C-alpha positions in Angstrom: 2.8 -66.4 -16.0 1.9 -69.9 -17.3 3.8 -73.1 -17.3 3.2 -76.8 -16.5 6.0 -76.7 -13.9 4.7 -73.7 -12.0 1.6 -73.6 -9.8 1.2 -69.8 -9.8 -1.8 -69.9 -7.5 0.2 -72.0 -4.9 3.1 -69.6 -5.2 0.8 -66.6 -4.6 -0.8 -68.4 -1.7 2.6 -68.9 -0.1 4.2 -65.5 -0.8 1.6 -63.2 0.8 1.2 -65.1 4.1 5.0 -65.5 4.3 5.4 -61.8 3.9 2.8 -61.0 6.6 4.3 -63.6 9.0 7.8 -62.2 8.6 6.5 -58.6 9.0 4.7 -59.5 12.2 7.6 -61.5 13.6 10.1 -58.7 12.9 7.8 -56.1 14.4 7.5 -58.1 17.5 11.2 -58.9 17.8 12.2 -55.3 17.5 9.1 -53.8 19.1 8.5 -51.8 15.9 5.4 -49.7 15.3 2.9 -50.9 12.7 3.3 -48.9 9.6 0.7 -49.3 6.8 2.0 -50.9 3.6 1.5 -47.7 1.4 3.7 -45.8 3.9 6.3 -48.6 3.8 6.3 -48.3 0.0 7.0 -44.6 0.2 9.9 -45.0 2.6 11.3 -47.9 0.5 11.2 -45.5 -2.5 13.3 -43.0 -0.5 16.5 -44.8 0.4 19.1 -42.9 2.5 20.4 -39.8 0.8 17.6 -39.6 -1.8 14.8 -37.2 -2.4 11.8 -37.2 -4.7 8.8 -35.0 -5.5 5.3 -36.1 -4.5 4.4 -36.5 -8.2 7.4 -38.6 -8.9 6.6 -40.8 -5.9 3.0 -41.2 -7.1 4.2 -42.2 -10.6 6.9 -44.6 -9.4 4.5 -46.3 -7.0 1.4 -46.4 -9.2 -0.6 -44.3 -6.7 -2.6 -41.2 -7.3 -1.1 -37.8 -6.4 -3.9 -37.1 -3.8 -3.3 -40.4 -2.2 0.4 -39.8 -1.9 -0.2 -36.3 -0.6 -2.5 -37.6 2.1 0.0 -40.3 3.0 2.8 -37.8 3.2 0.8 -35.6 5.5 0.2 -38.5 7.9 3.8 -39.6 7.6 5.2 -36.1 8.2 3.0 -35.9 11.4 4.5 -39.2 12.6 8.1 -38.1 11.9 8.7 -40.5 9.0 9.2 -38.1 6.2 10.2 -34.5 5.8 8.9 -32.2 3.0 11.0 -29.2 2.1 11.1 -26.6 -0.7 13.0 -27.8 -3.7 16.2 -25.8 -4.1 15.9 -23.4 -7.0 12.1 -23.8 -7.2 10.4 -23.0 -3.9 6.9 -23.7 -5.4 7.8 -27.4 -5.5 8.7 -29.6 -2.6 10.9 -32.6 -2.3 10.4 -35.5 0.2 13.0 -37.4 2.1 12.7 -40.2 4.7 13.7 -39.1 8.2 16.4 -40.6 10.3 13.6 -42.1 12.4 12.1 -43.9 9.4 15.5 -45.1 8.2 16.4 -46.4 11.6 13.0 -48.3 11.8 13.8 -49.9 8.4 17.3 -50.8 9.3 16.0 -52.5 12.5 13.3 -54.2 10.5 15.7 -55.4 7.9 18.2 -56.7 10.5 15.4 -58.5 12.4 14.0 -60.0 9.2 17.4 -61.3 8.1 18.0 -62.9 11.5 14.5 -64.5 11.6 14.8 -65.8 8.1 18.3 -67.1 8.8 17.2 -68.8 12.0 14.1 -70.4 10.3 16.1 -71.5 7.3 18.6 -73.2 9.7 15.8 -75.5 10.8 15.3 -76.7 7.2 17.1 -79.5 5.5 20.3 -78.7 3.5 18.3 -79.6 0.3 15.6 -77.0 1.2 18.2 -74.3 2.0 19.8 -75.0 -1.4 16.5 -74.8 -3.1 15.8 -71.5 -1.5 19.2 -70.1 -2.4 18.7 -71.3 -6.0 15.3 -69.7 -6.2 16.4 -66.2 -5.1 17.5 -64.9 -8.5 14.3 -66.2 -10.1 12.2 -64.6 -7.3 14.1 -61.3 -7.9 13.3 -61.4 -11.6 9.7 -62.3 -10.8 9.4 -59.2 -8.6 10.9 -57.1 -11.4 8.5 -58.5 -13.9 5.6 -57.7 -11.7 6.7 -54.0 -11.7 6.0 -54.0 -15.5 2.3 -55.1 -15.7 2.1 -53.8 -19.3 4.5 -56.6 -20.3 2.6 -59.4 -18.5 0.4 -61.4 -21.0 
């Protein structure tokens, strides 16, 4: 992404630490366990009421099948996912996030929203407006980053 009006390096230097700071603050606020990023990605890929096969998860997340398999084994042992035979084809399994994992994410999302709202309240009205205006562009930026083949 190039452009005279965008300092991409500065944006990257802000986003990563902001994410880590928010994650740590939300964990502390809710006394949540530390869950490694790849496991978080898997749980985020399995919203409430959805299932997916390990191969499908690997493809969707850009991970190797053995990596996903190892992550699922650990996550299953920690009660974060359940693997069960796929109906109609018992040779294949489907994966779903457990109630425990979904509860942890609900608590994390609630704490994150409250922390961000509280922090934003300390900013000027102009800064809050700028953040609100930036949200659609940040969402489109996130989407563009999921399609690396289209990035020049």
